[in-house]
C-alpha positions in Angstrom: 0.0 0.0 0.0 1.3 3.5 -0.9 2.2 5.7 2.0 -0.4 8.2 1.2 -3.2 5.7 1.2 -1.8 4.0 4.3 -1.7 7.3 6.3 -5.3 8.2 5.2 -6.5 4.7 6.2 -4.6 4.3 9.5 -4.5 7.9 10.8 -7.6 9.4 9.2 -5.5 12.1 7.6 -6.5 13.9 4.4 -3.0 13.9 2.7 -2.1 16.8 0.4 1.5 16.0 -0.1 4.3 13.7 1.2 7.9 14.8 0.8 11.0 12.7 1.6 13.3 14.8 3.7 16.1 12.3 4.7 16.5 8.6 5.0 13.2 7.1 6.2 11.8 10.5 7.2 8.9 12.1 5.4 7.2 15.5 5.8 3.4 15.0 5.4 1.1 18.0 4.8 -2.6 17.6 5.2 -5.2 19.4 3.2 -5.9 21.8 6.2 -2.1 22.7 6.2 -1.1 20.7 9.2 2.5 19.3 9.0 3.5 15.8 10.4 6.8 14.0 10.6 6.5 10.4 9.4 9.4 8.1 10.3 9.8 4.6 9.1 12.4 2.5 11.0 13.7 -1.0 11.3 13.6 -1.4 15.1 12.3 -3.7 17.7 9.0 -2.7 19.2 10.6 -2.7 22.7 13.2 -0.1 21.5 10.7 2.0 19.7 8.2 1.9 22.6 11.0 3.2 24.9 11.9 6.2 22.8 8.3 7.2 22.2 7.6 6.9 26.0 10.6 9.1 26.8 9.2 11.8 24.5 5.8 11.6 26.1 7.4 11.6 29.5 9.3 14.8 28.8 6.1 16.5 27.6 4.3 15.4 30.7 7.1 16.5 32.9 7.1 20.1 31.5 9.6 19.9 28.7 7.6 20.8 25.6 10.4 21.4 23.2 10.5 17.9 21.7 8.2 16.0 19.2 4.8 14.7 20.5 3.6 11.3 19.3 0.5 11.2 17.2 -1.6 8.0 17.7 -3.4 6.2 14.9 -7.2 5.7 14.8 -7.1 2.7 17.0 -4.9 4.4 19.6 -1.5 2.9 18.6 1.7 4.9 19.0 3.3 3.0 16.0 2.2 0.7 13.2 3.6 -1.8 10.8 4.1 -0.8 7.2 6.0 -2.8 4.5 7.7 -4.9 7.1 8.9 -1.9 9.0 7.6 0.2 11.8 6.1 3.6 11.3 5.3 6.3 13.8 4.2 9.9 13.5 5.0 13.1 15.4 4.3 16.8 14.9 6.7 18.5 12.4 8.8 21.2 13.8 9.3 23.8 11.0 12.5 25.8 11.2 16.2 25.4 10.8 19.2 23.7 12.4 21.4 25.9 14.6 24.8 27.0 13.5 27.0 26.0 16.4 29.9 28.1 15.1 27.8 31.1 15.9 28.2 32.1 19.6 24.5 32.9 20.1 23.4 29.6 18.6 26.0 27.8 20.6 25.0 29.3 23.9 21.4 28.6 23.1 22.2 25.0 22.5 24.0 24.8 25.9 21.2 26.5 27.8 18.6 24.3 26.1 20.6 21.1 27.0 20.7 22.3 30.6 17.0 22.8 30.7 16.4 19.4 29.0 18.6 17.9 31.8 16.4 19.5 34.5 13.5 17.4 33.1 15.4 14.3 32.1 15.1 12.7 35.5 12.6 10.5 37.4 11.9 8.1 34.6 10.9 4.7 36.0 13.5 2.0 35.4 10.7 -0.6 35.3 9.7 0.8 31.9 13.2 0.6 30.4 14.5 -2.3 28.3 17.5 -3.8 30.1 19.9 -2.9 27.1 19.0 0.7 27.6 20.2 0.9 31.2 23.8 2.1 30.8 24.8 4.0 33.8 28.2 2.3 34.0 29.1 2.8 30.4 31.7 5.3 31.2 34.0 2.6 32.3 33.4 0.8 29.0 34.2 4.0 27.1 37.5 4.3 28.9 38.5 0.7 28.4 37.5 0.8 24.7 39.4 4.0 24.2 42.7 2.4 25.6 42.2 -0.6 23.2 41.7 1.6 20.2 44.6 3.9 20.9 46.8 0.9 21.5 45.8 -0.5 18.2 46.4 2.8 16.4 49.7 3.3 18.1 51.1 0.1 16.9 50.5 1.4 13.3 51.4 5.1 13.9 53.3 6.4 16.9 51.6 9.7 16.8 48.5 8.3 18.6 50.7 7.5 21.7 50.0 11.2 22.7 46.6 10.2 23.9 47.6 7.7 26.5 48.3 10.4 29.1 44.7 11.6 28.8 43.4 8.1 29.0 45.5 7.3 32.0 43.9 10.2 33.8 40.4 9.1 32.7 41.1 5.5 33.9 42.1 6.8 37.4 39.2 9.2 37.5 36.5 6.7 36.7 37.4 5.0 39.9 37.2 8.2 41.9 34.5 8.1 44.7 32.8 11.2 43.3 32.3 9.4 39.9 30.8 6.4 41.6 28.6 8.6 43.6 27.4 10.4 40.5 26.6 7.2 38.7 24.6 5.7 41.7 22.7 9.0 42.2 21.8 9.2 38.5 20.6 5.6 38.6 18.5 6.2 41.7 17.1 9.4 40.2 16.1 7.7 36.9 18.2 10.1 34.8 18.5 9.7 31.0 20.2 11.3 28.0 19.2 12.3 24.5 22.1 10.3 23.2 23.0 12.4 20.2 22.7 16.0 21.2 24.2 18.0 18.2 23.1 20.3 15.5 21.3 17.8 13.2 19.0 16.9 16.0 18.3 20.5 17.2 15.8 22.8 15.4 15.0 26.5 15.9 11.3 27.1 15.4 9.9 30.3 13.9 10.0 31.9 17.4 13.7 31.0 17.8 12.9 28.4 20.5 15.2 25.4 20.2 13.7 21.9 19.9 15.2 18.5 20.3 14.3 15.8 17.8 15.2 12.3 17.1 15.5 10.3 20.3 16.6 7.1 18.7 19.7 7.0 20.9 18.2 7.9 24.3 19.2 5.7 27.2 19.5 5.7 31.0 22.9 7.2 31.5 24.5 10.0 33.4 23.3 13.3 32.0 26.9 14.7 31.5 27.2 12.2 28.6 25.1 14.7 26.6 27.3 17.6 27.4 30.5 15.8 26.8 29.2 14.7 23.4 28.3 18.2 22.4 31.7 19.6 23.6 33.7 16.8 21.9 31.9 17.3 18.6 32.1 21.1 18.5 35.1 22.2 20.6 37.5 19.3 20.5 40.8 20.0 22.2 39.8 23.6 22.6 40.3 24.2 26.3 39.2 27.9 26.5 36.0 27.2 24.6 35.2 24.2 26.7 35.7 26.0 29.9 33.5 28.9 28.8 30.9 26.4 27.5 30.8 24.5 30.8 30.2 27.9 32.5 27.3 28.8 30.2 25.7 25.4 31.0 26.4 25.8 34.7 24.7 29.3 34.8 21.5 27.6 33.6 21.8 24.4 35.7 24.4 24.4 38.5 26.9 21.5 38.3 27.8 19.8 41.6 31.2 18.3 42.4 30.1 14.8 41.3 28.9 16.0 37.9 32.0 17.9 37.3 34.3 14.9 38.2 32.2 12.7 35.8 32.4 15.3 33.1 36.2 15.6 33.8 36.5 11.9 33.2 34.5 11.9 29.9 36.5 14.8 28.4 39.8 12.9 29.0 38.6 10.2 26.6 39.7 11.1 23.1 36.2 10.7 21.6 36.9 12.5 18.3 39.6 9.9 17.6 37.5 7.0 18.7 34.5 8.2 16.7 36.6 8.7 13.6 38.1 5.1 14.0 34.7 3.4 14.5 33.2 5.3 11.5 36.1 4.3 9.3 35.7 0.7 10.3 32.0 0.8 9.5 32.9 2.0 6.0 35.4 -0.9 5.5 38.6 1.2 6.1 41.4 0.2 8.5 40.8 3.0 10.9 44.5 3.9 10.8 44.4 5.8 7.4 44.7 9.6 7.1 41.9 12.1 7.2 41.9 13.0 10.9 43.7 16.2 12.1 45.3 15.5 15.5 46.2 18.0 18.2 49.9 18.4 19.1 51.3 17.2 22.5 51.5 20.8 23.5 47.8 21.5 22.7 46.8 18.3 24.6 48.8 19.5 27.6 47.1 22.9 27.6 43.7 21.3 27.1 44.3 19.1 30.2 45.3 22.1 32.2 42.1 23.9 31.3 40.0 20.9 32.3 41.8 20.7 35.6 41.2 24.4 36.4 37.5 24.2 35.5 36.4 20.8 36.8 38.6 19.9 39.8 
C-alpha cells in the first residue's frame, strides 16, 4: 500500500503531499495545512516503545520542546508498514542551529541544561535492560585504551593520547564518579544520546527543539554535554571551559557531575568516533583524514579541564 493511502486509512489524515526529507523521514502535509513527521524504521517494538515513551514523559514533565507522538485511529503509537515500523510526530518547522555562531552555541548549551532538568525521574521498570547504561563510562575508557593501543602500533603519533586516557582511567574509579553514577541511577536520569546540531531545530520563534530520540538511554546526563563539547570544541580548552560555565549558569553543576564530566572529556572521543566510522565503512581506521592535536595542545587542554572541573 502506498504511504499516502496508508496514512489516510490508519490515521484518518487527508493527505495533500508527502515529501521525503532524509533517510526514512517524510514530511506529510494535510489538506488543512497541518504538517507531520512520518518516520519509518527497522527497530524492535521494545526499543521504539521506549523512545516514544521518553518523549511523552518529557512532555508530561514540562519539557515541551520535543516532538509529540500522534496516535493512529485505533490508539496505537506505532504501526507496521511494509515490514517496517512507522510512527508519527508533529513536524517542527525551522532550521538547524549554526554552532559556530556564539548565540546559537550558547542557546544549545542552555537548552541542554533545561532538558537535563526534566530528564530525570523516569521509572526504570519501563526501560529495556539494554537501555540501562549508567556504568558505560568505564566501557568508554576501556574501549578508548584498546583503540589507541591498536592505532599506536601502526602510527606512533597516537601515543600522545595515552596520558589523557590514564587520567580518565584513574578518575573513573574516583568516589565522586561512583557517587554520581549511583545517584543518576536512583534518580532515573536519562540522556538524549546524540545532542548535536542535526537533532536541534529552531522554530519560527527561535525556540530550540530536540528531535530524534533514537539513541536515548538511561545514563549520566553529563554524557550529553561531553558529546556536544567533543563534537564542536575538540581540544579547545578555553572554549570548553566557557561552554561549561554557560551550562552551569543555567543548571548548576555539583562536584560529582564535574568529576564525571572531567573523566569523559579525557577520553579522546573525536579519535574513537573517527576510528569506528572508518571501520564501519570498510577502512582500516588507521588511514589519514583526521587532524590530530599536538602534544602541547593536549597538555594545555588538560590544564584547562583541571582548572574548570577539579
